C-alpha positions as CSV (number, residue, x, y, z in Angstrom):
1,X,-29.0,31.3,-19.3
2,X,-25.8,29.6,-20.4
3,X,-24.8,26.5,-18.2
4,X,-21.4,27.1,-16.5
5,X,-18.9,24.6,-17.1
6,X,-17.4,22.2,-14.3
7,X,-14.8,19.7,-13.8
8,X,-17.2,16.9,-14.8
9,X,-17.8,18.2,-18.1
10,X,-14.3,17.1,-19.2
11,X,-15.1,13.4,-18.3
12,X,-16.6,10.9,-20.8
13,X,-20.0,9.5,-20.1
14,X,-20.1,5.9,-18.2
15,X,-16.3,5.6,-18.0
16,X,-15.3,9.1,-16.4
17,X,-12.2,9.2,-18.6
18,X,-11.0,12.5,-19.4
19,X,-11.7,14.0,-22.9
20,X,-8.6,16.1,-23.0
21,X,-6.0,17.4,-20.3
22,X,-7.5,20.2,-18.0
23,X,-6.8,23.7,-19.3
24,X,-5.3,25.6,-16.4
25,X,-3.8,28.7,-18.2
26,X,-0.9,28.4,-20.5
27,X,1.7,28.4,-17.6
28,X,0.2,25.9,-15.3
29,X,-1.1,23.8,-18.0
30,X,2.6,23.6,-19.5
31,X,3.9,22.8,-16.1
32,X,1.4,20.0,-15.3
33,X,2.1,18.5,-18.6
34,X,5.8,18.5,-18.1
35,X,5.5,16.9,-14.8
36,X,3.0,14.3,-16.3
37,X,5.8,13.5,-18.8
38,X,8.3,13.4,-15.8
39,X,6.1,10.8,-14.0
40,X,5.9,8.6,-17.1
41,X,9.7,8.9,-17.3
42,X,9.9,7.4,-13.8
43,X,7.5,4.6,-14.5
44,X,9.1,3.6,-17.9
45,X,12.7,3.8,-16.4
46,X,11.5,1.3,-13.5
47,X,9.7,-1.0,-16.0
48,X,12.6,-1.1,-18.3
49,X,15.2,-1.8,-15.5
50,X,13.8,-5.3,-14.7
51,X,11.2,-5.9,-17.5
52,X,11.0,-9.8,-17.0
53,X,10.8,-9.6,-13.1
54,X,8.2,-6.8,-13.4
55,X,6.0,-8.8,-15.9
56,X,6.3,-11.9,-13.5
57,X,5.1,-9.7,-10.6
58,X,2.2,-8.3,-12.7
59,X,0.9,-11.7,-13.5
60,X,1.7,-13.0,-9.9
61,X,0.1,-10.4,-8.0
62,X,-3.6,-9.2,-8.4
63,X,-2.9,-5.8,-6.7
64,X,-0.2,-5.0,-9.1
65,X,-2.9,-4.1,-11.8
66,X,-3.8,-1.0,-9.8
67,X,-0.3,0.5,-10.1
68,X,-1.0,0.5,-14.1
69,X,-3.4,3.5,-13.6
70,X,-1.0,5.6,-11.6
71,X,-0.8,8.5,-14.1
72,X,-4.7,8.9,-14.2
73,X,-4.8,8.6,-10.4
74,X,-2.2,11.4,-10.1
75,X,-4.3,13.5,-12.6
76,X,-7.5,13.1,-10.5
77,X,-5.6,14.1,-7.4
78,X,-4.5,17.4,-9.2
79,X,-7.8,18.4,-10.8
80,X,-8.5,22.2,-10.4
81,X,-5.1,23.0,-8.8
82,X,-3.4,26.0,-10.1
83,X,0.0,27.8,-8.9
84,X,1.9,26.7,-5.9
85,X,-0.7,24.2,-4.9
86,X,-0.3,22.6,-8.3
87,X,3.5,22.6,-8.1
88,X,3.6,21.2,-4.6
89,X,1.1,18.4,-5.6
90,X,3.1,17.3,-8.6
91,X,6.4,17.4,-7.0
92,X,5.3,15.4,-3.9
93,X,3.5,12.8,-6.1
94,X,6.4,12.2,-8.5
95,X,8.5,12.0,-5.3
96,X,6.3,9.3,-4.2
97,X,6.3,7.5,-7.5
98,X,10.0,7.5,-7.4
99,X,10.3,6.2,-3.9
100,X,7.7,3.5,-4.4
101,X,9.2,2.1,-7.7
102,X,12.7,1.9,-6.0
103,X,11.1,0.0,-3.0
104,X,9.1,-2.3,-5.4
105,X,12.4,-3.1,-7.0
106,X,13.9,-4.1,-3.8
107,X,10.7,-6.2,-3.0
108,X,10.7,-8.0,-6.2
109,X,14.5,-8.6,-6.2
110,X,14.0,-10.3,-2.8
111,X,10.6,-12.1,-3.5
112,X,11.0,-15.8,-3.3
113,X,7.7,-16.1,-5.1
114,X,9.5,-14.8,-8.1
115,X,12.8,-16.1,-7.7
116,X,12.3,-19.5,-5.9
117,X,15.8,-20.8,-6.1
118,X,17.8,-17.6,-6.1
119,X,20.9,-17.5,-3.7
120,X,20.9,-13.7,-4.5
121,X,17.3,-13.2,-3.3
122,X,18.0,-15.2,-0.2
123,X,21.2,-13.0,0.5
124,X,19.0,-9.9,0.2
125,X,16.4,-11.2,2.4
126,X,18.7,-11.5,5.3
127,X,19.0,-7.7,5.3
128,X,15.1,-7.0,5.0
129,X,12.9,-6.5,8.3
130,X,9.3,-6.5,7.5
131,X,7.3,-3.9,9.7
132,X,3.6,-4.0,10.5
133,X,1.6,-1.2,8.8
134,X,1.3,1.0,12.0
135,X,4.7,0.7,13.3
136,X,6.9,3.5,12.7
137,X,9.7,3.0,10.1
138,X,11.9,5.0,12.4
139,X,12.6,1.6,14.3
140,X,14.9,0.8,11.4
141,X,17.4,3.3,12.6
142,X,18.5,0.8,15.2
143,X,19.5,-1.4,12.4
144,X,21.6,0.5,10.0
145,X,22.6,-2.4,7.9
146,X,19.1,-3.6,7.3
147,X,16.3,-2.3,5.2
148,X,13.0,-1.8,6.9
149,X,9.9,-2.6,4.6
150,X,6.3,-1.6,5.6
151,X,5.0,-5.0,4.8
152,X,1.3,-4.2,3.9
153,X,2.0,-0.8,2.2
154,X,2.7,-2.0,-1.2
155,X,0.3,-4.6,-1.7
156,X,-2.6,-3.1,0.4
157,X,-2.7,0.4,1.2
158,X,-1.4,2.0,-2.0
159,X,-3.3,0.0,-4.2
160,X,-6.6,0.5,-2.3
161,X,-6.0,4.4,-2.6
162,X,-5.6,4.0,-6.3
163,X,-8.5,1.9,-6.9
164,X,-11.3,1.8,-4.1
165,X,-12.6,-1.5,-5.4
166,X,-9.3,-3.5,-5.0
167,X,-10.0,-4.6,-1.3
168,X,-13.3,-6.2,-2.3
169,X,-11.8,-9.5,-3.6
170,X,-9.6,-9.9,-0.5
171,X,-12.3,-9.1,1.9
172,X,-14.5,-11.9,0.2
173,X,-11.8,-14.2,0.5
174,X,-11.4,-13.7,4.2
175,X,-15.2,-14.2,4.7
176,X,-15.2,-17.4,2.6
177,X,-12.4,-18.5,4.7
178,X,-14.7,-18.3,7.7
179,X,-13.4,-15.0,9.4
180,X,-16.3,-12.7,10.8
181,X,-18.0,-10.4,8.1
182,X,-18.5,-7.6,10.6
183,X,-14.8,-7.0,11.2
184,X,-13.1,-3.8,10.1
185,X,-12.3,-4.0,6.5
186,X,-8.8,-3.0,6.9
187,X,-7.5,-6.1,8.8
188,X,-10.1,-8.1,6.7
189,X,-8.3,-7.0,3.7
190,X,-4.9,-8.0,5.1
191,X,-6.2,-11.4,6.1
192,X,-7.4,-11.9,2.5
193,X,-4.0,-11.0,1.2
194,X,-2.4,-13.7,3.4
195,X,-5.1,-16.5,2.5
196,X,-4.6,-15.7,-1.2
197,X,-0.9,-15.9,-0.7
198,X,-0.5,-12.4,-2.4
199,X,2.1,-11.0,-0.1
200,X,5.5,-11.0,-1.4
201,X,7.7,-13.6,0.4
202,X,10.4,-11.4,1.6
203,X,12.5,-10.7,4.8
204,X,14.2,-12.4,7.6
205,X,11.7,-11.4,10.3
206,X,8.8,-9.3,11.1
207,X,7.7,-6.7,13.6
208,X,3.9,-6.7,14.2
209,X,1.6,-4.9,16.7
210,X,-2.0,-5.2,18.0
211,X,-2.9,-1.8,16.6
212,X,-5.3,-0.4,15.9
213,X,-8.1,-2.9,17.0
214,X,-9.1,-6.4,18.0
215,X,-9.4,-7.3,14.3
216,X,-5.9,-6.4,13.8
217,X,-4.9,-8.9,16.3
218,X,-6.9,-11.6,14.6
219,X,-5.1,-10.7,11.2
220,X,-1.6,-10.4,12.8
221,X,-2.1,-14.3,14.0
222,X,-3.2,-15.3,10.6
223,X,-0.5,-13.5,8.8
224,X,1.9,-15.0,11.1
225,X,0.9,-18.5,10.2
226,X,0.6,-17.9,6.5
227,X,3.7,-15.8,5.9
228,X,6.0,-17.9,8.2
229,X,8.4,-15.3,9.3
230,X,9.8,-15.3,12.9
231,X,7.9,-12.3,14.4
232,X,8.2,-10.0,17.4
233,X,4.9,-8.3,18.6
234,X,5.2,-4.9,20.0
235,X,1.7,-4.7,21.9
236,X,0.0,-1.4,23.1
237,X,-2.7,-1.6,25.7
238,X,-6.2,-1.0,24.2
239,X,-8.5,1.6,25.8
240,X,-6.1,2.1,28.7
241,X,-7.3,5.7,29.3
242,X,-10.9,4.9,29.4
243,X,-12.3,3.8,32.8
244,X,-15.1,1.8,31.5
245,X,-12.9,0.1,28.7
246,X,-10.3,-0.6,31.3
247,X,-12.7,-2.2,33.7
248,X,-13.9,-4.3,30.9
249,X,-10.5,-5.5,30.0
250,X,-9.9,-6.2,33.8
251,X,-13.0,-8.3,34.2
252,X,-12.0,-10.4,30.9
253,X,-8.8,-11.2,32.2
254,X,-10.0,-11.5,35.9
255,X,-7.5,-8.9,37.0
256,X,-8.4,-6.7,39.8
257,X,-6.6,-4.0,41.6
């Protein structure tokens, strides 16, 4: 009996690189290839706009190397898709690539690590407010003259989606620094970035929170010391709907009704 081919048959042994572009029928294969070319156009346009700055960022920040694999990452996300699903996925992903490259340009233009003596960068930073990862960017509507940037999204969240191994180095650094090894890897990843000084040096202030957990509170304190921006903490009560959890919080703080 002839073995039925699957998606994995298009991958090379050991490195899982595609042998060729996936065949989806003439129309869908042509559309997928054109959108792939469009993605490369977005990336090349971004790289060519500020070549020296982008190369400096590539060698300054470890997480930047994950962005080099974006075309392959997008291909993996679209594996097996046809018709409307393929069109929706490619359009959304290319929009994401366009938005991320624009924001990275703003970040690198203002980054004092890349431009330590730049008056232009200092002026741009006066209009940038850094926002913690779980706070809504909608807060920026109250500051129409400022740009809100989700601080952890570009050095942390997106690289970890592209490359699952990217957090490992930073988690190791946070543990070597002495932080508990059993904490959630998300705040541990953030702490490692701060310890390694791998956050871009941008912004005039920062909005932080205690979400989603106690580990995040630890990370917020460490980031505040390392990054050195004036910060405003928007705290949310933890486990406030749970009777047992709320009771524990009361006993810890010695507060009773």
